[in-house]
C-alpha positions in Angstrom: -31.6 37.4 -10.6 -32.1 33.6 -9.5 -30.9 32.8 -6.1 -28.1 30.5 -6.2 -28.8 27.1 -4.9 -27.0 24.9 -2.5 -25.7 21.3 -3.0 -25.6 19.1 -0.3 -23.8 15.7 -0.3 -26.2 12.9 0.8 -25.0 9.6 2.1 -27.6 7.1 1.2 -28.6 4.2 3.2 -28.7 1.3 0.7 -30.4 -2.2 1.1 -28.0 -5.1 2.4 -28.5 -6.8 -1.0 -27.3 -3.8 -2.9 -23.9 -5.6 -2.8 -25.0 -8.1 -5.1 -26.1 -5.4 -7.5 -22.5 -4.0 -7.1 -21.0 -7.2 -8.1 -23.3 -7.9 -10.9 -22.9 -4.5 -12.4 -19.0 -4.9 -12.0 -19.3 -8.2 -14.0 -20.9 -6.6 -16.9 -18.6 -3.8 -17.1 -15.4 -6.3 -16.5 -16.6 -8.4 -19.4 -16.5 -5.3 -21.7 -12.8 -4.5 -21.1 -11.2 -7.5 -19.3 -7.8 -7.4 -20.7 -7.5 -3.6 -19.7 -8.7 -4.1 -16.0 -6.5 -7.2 -15.6 -3.5 -5.3 -17.1 -4.1 -2.4 -14.6 -4.5 -4.6 -11.7 -1.1 -6.6 -12.7 0.6 -3.4 -13.4 -0.3 -1.9 -10.0 0.5 -5.2 -8.3 4.1 -5.3 -9.9 4.7 -1.6 -8.9 3.6 -2.3 -5.4 5.8 -5.3 -5.1 8.8 -3.6 -6.4 8.7 -0.4 -4.4 8.0 -2.3 -1.2 11.3 -4.1 -1.4 13.1 -1.4 0.2 12.3 1.1 3.1 13.1 4.1 0.9 11.1 3.2 -2.1 8.2 2.1 0.2 7.6 5.6 0.9 7.3 6.4 -2.8 4.4 3.6 -3.0 2.9 5.2 0.2 2.3 8.4 -1.8 1.9 6.8 -5.3 -0.9 4.1 -4.2 -3.8 6.7 -4.0 -3.0 8.0 -7.3 -3.1 4.7 -8.9 -6.5 3.7 -7.1 -8.0 7.1 -8.4 -6.6 6.3 -12.0 -8.5 2.8 -11.8 -11.6 4.5 -10.5 -11.4 7.2 -13.4 -11.0 4.2 -15.9 -14.3 2.8 -14.5 -16.0 6.0 -15.0 -14.6 6.3 -18.5 -15.8 2.8 -19.4 -19.4 3.7 -18.0 -19.4 6.6 -20.2 -18.4 4.6 -23.4 -15.0 6.8 -23.6 -11.9 5.2 -25.4 -10.0 4.3 -22.0 -6.4 2.9 -21.9 -3.8 1.7 -19.5 -2.3 5.3 -19.4 -5.6 6.3 -17.8 -4.1 4.5 -14.6 -1.5 7.4 -14.2 -3.6 10.3 -15.3 -4.4 11.7 -11.6 -0.6 12.4 -11.2 -1.0 15.0 -13.9 -3.7 16.8 -12.2 -2.3 19.4 -9.7 -5.7 20.0 -7.9 -5.8 16.5 -6.2 -2.1 16.1 -5.6 -2.0 17.3 -1.9 -5.0 15.6 -0.6 -4.1 12.0 -2.3 -0.6 12.2 -0.9 -2.1 13.2 2.6 -4.5 10.3 2.4 -1.6 8.0 1.5 0.7 9.4 4.3 -2.2 9.1 7.0 -3.1 5.7 5.8 0.5 4.5 6.2 0.8 6.2 9.6 -2.3 4.6 11.0 -2.1 1.1 9.6 1.7 0.4 10.0 1.7 0.2 13.8 -1.6 -1.6 13.9 -0.2 -4.4 11.4 2.9 -4.7 13.5 1.0 -5.1 16.8 -1.3 -7.7 15.0 1.4 -9.7 13.9 3.2 -9.4 17.4 -0.2 -10.6 19.1 -0.3 -13.5 16.5 3.3 -14.5 17.6 2.4 -14.3 21.1 -0.6 -16.3 21.1 1.2 -19.1 19.0 3.7 -19.2 21.7 1.5 -19.4 24.4 -0.6 -22.1 22.8 2.8 -24.1 22.2 3.8 -23.6 25.9 0.3 -24.2 27.3 0.6 -21.2 29.7 -3.3 -20.6 29.6 -3.0 -17.0 28.5 -4.2 -17.7 24.9 -7.7 -16.7 25.8 -6.3 -13.2 26.7 -4.3 -12.8 23.6 -7.3 -14.0 21.5 -9.4 -11.1 23.1 -6.7 -8.8 22.3 -6.6 -10.0 18.7 -10.2 -9.5 18.4 -9.8 -5.9 19.8 -7.2 -5.4 17.2 -9.5 -6.6 14.3 -12.4 -4.1 15.5 -9.9 -1.4 15.6 -8.3 -2.2 12.3 -11.9 -2.2 10.8 -12.6 1.1 12.3 -9.5 2.5 10.6 -10.4 0.7 7.3 -13.6 2.6 7.4 -12.0 6.0 7.6 -10.1 5.2 4.5 -12.6 3.0 2.5 -14.1 5.8 0.4 -11.3 8.4 1.0 -9.6 8.4 -2.5 -13.0 8.6 -4.4 -14.5 11.2 -2.1 -11.3 13.5 -2.6 -10.8 12.9 -6.4 -14.4 12.8 -7.7 -16.3 14.9 -5.1 -13.3 17.5 -4.8 -13.3 17.5 -1.3 -9.9 18.9 0.0 -10.4 18.9 3.6 -8.7 15.8 5.0 -10.7 15.4 8.2 -14.1 15.9 6.1 -12.8 13.2 3.8 -12.1 10.6 6.5 -15.4 11.5 8.6 -17.4 11.2 5.2 -16.0 7.8 4.5 -16.6 6.5 7.9 -20.2 7.6 8.1 -20.8 6.3 4.7 -19.4 2.8 5.9 -21.2 3.0 9.1 -24.8 3.6 7.7 -24.3 0.9 5.0 -22.5 -1.7 7.2 -24.8 -4.5 6.4 -24.3 -4.2 2.5 -20.6 -3.6 3.1 -20.5 -6.8 5.3 -22.2 -8.8 2.7 -19.9 -7.3 0.1 -16.8 -8.5 2.2 -18.1 -12.0 2.8 -18.6 -12.5 -0.8 -15.2 -11.1 -1.6 -13.6 -13.4 0.8 -15.5 -16.3 -0.7 -14.4 -15.6 -4.1 -10.7 -15.0 -3.0 -11.1 -18.4 -1.3 -12.1 -19.9 -4.7 -9.1 -18.8 -6.3 -6.9 -21.1 -3.9 -7.0 -24.0 -6.5 -5.5 -22.0 -9.0 -2.6 -20.9 -6.8 -3.9 -17.4 -6.7 -3.9 -16.9 -10.6 -7.6 -16.4 -10.3 -7.0 -13.2 -8.4 -6.0 -11.4 -11.8 -9.8 -11.5 -12.5 -11.4 -11.5 -8.8 -9.3 -8.5 -7.4 -10.2 -6.1 -10.5 -13.8 -7.4 -10.4 -14.0 -6.7 -6.4 -12.2 -3.2 -7.2 -14.8 -2.3 -9.7 -17.8 -3.4 -7.5 -16.6 -1.2 -4.6 -16.4 1.8 -6.7 -20.0 1.2 -7.8 -20.9 0.9 -4.1 -19.5 4.7 -4.1 -21.8 5.6 -6.9 -24.8 3.9 -5.0 -24.0 5.3 -1.6 -23.3 9.0 -2.6 -25.5 11.4 -4.1 -26.3 15.3 -4.5 -29.4 16.9 -3.4 -30.2 20.4 -4.5 -31.5 22.8 -1.8 -32.8 26.1 -3.4 -33.2 27.8 0.2 -29.6 28.6 0.8 -26.5 30.1 -1.1 -24.4 27.9 -3.2 -22.2 25.9 -1.1 -21.1 22.2 -1.4 -21.4 20.7 1.9 -20.4 17.2 3.2 
């Protein structure tokens, strides 16, 4: 009998310029199904807007958001594989029991960690504006606090950047492993992701003359590119020396 092999999850280090390949690949994929990706983005934005109008329905969005993200990613994979994809693919993860608990956990933790950060960030901005108007001389301290908040916000963002993709496609159900793996992947590829972020901000800025209408193209394009970064960063390596275990 052949000895079972071990699958080890490898987090690759990619070149900084890999972000350009992600965006190029995203554009080629987007051009094949532009109306579908635009419709998915618009539908997600509408659902998000409507659910966040009330505190009670906001909780629904907290848990629903990761499922729609997974559905968008699944559509990308289907398009890559030349499958017949449709807007209903956006909701397919909701029908898959195996991923429900982990995706709901990701949504809940993301809400718990980001909400106080956003509230504190807004408070610091208000404090800084008041200090500048009153000329109290404390704006430098508040600015340093804002910079510290941005750094903390970035660290938390790294925890969740790849969380949905790791949980859904790599079938990882341990939330601490999901968050740790996402953080390590971002840390090892900070150069490529930083360049991706700068290009993303530039593209979003270019939509300002269109009063934001251009976001219906830019936003799904950037989401596709980020998923392509997931494909690029993660890989599976076979190790025939040990028993068959999937490790992260």
